[in-house]
N, C-alpha and C positions, 0 to 999 in steps of 0.2 A: 853109931854114925852121927856126926855133928851136923847141926843145921847150918845152912849157908845163907847169907844175905843176897837175895836176888834183886837186882835193880837194873832195868833196861831203859830207864828214863834218860833223855838226852841223846838218843840214838842218832839224831841229825848231824852230830859232830864227826862221825867216822863212817867211811864207806863200807867197811866190813860189818859194822854194827847195823847199818841200813840193810845189808844183804841178809843178816840174821833176822831182822825184824820182818822182812819180806817172806823169808822161808817159814818163819813161825806162823805168820798170818795165813799163808797159802796152805801149809801142810799140817800144822799143829795149832789150830786156833784156841783150843782149850788150854794149851800150855802158856799162851800169852798172859792170861789172867794170873796164873801162878807166878810168872816172872815179874809181873807188876805188883805183886804182893810182897811186902817186906817181911822176911822171916829172919829177923836179926837176933840170933841167940849167941853167936860167937864173935861177931864183928868182922867175920871174913866176907870177902866179896868175890864173886865169880865174874871175871872179865868176859866180854862178849866173845872174843876169839877162843877162849877155853870152853865156853858154853857151846859154841858152834861145833867143836870137836866132839862134845858129848852127844849131840843130837843128830849129827850128820853121818 
């Protein structure tokens, strides 16, 4: 399984990303730290709407 670059900085720009940030802070606070840590092994990025599908 390949590592994925997680980046949730700049969430103020998109309403769905704001919803994701709220969900994470309310329900999965430990996950926020993981998301804000860059795990850049392959150069891939996970968009917030795809991430939302994974955790909801």
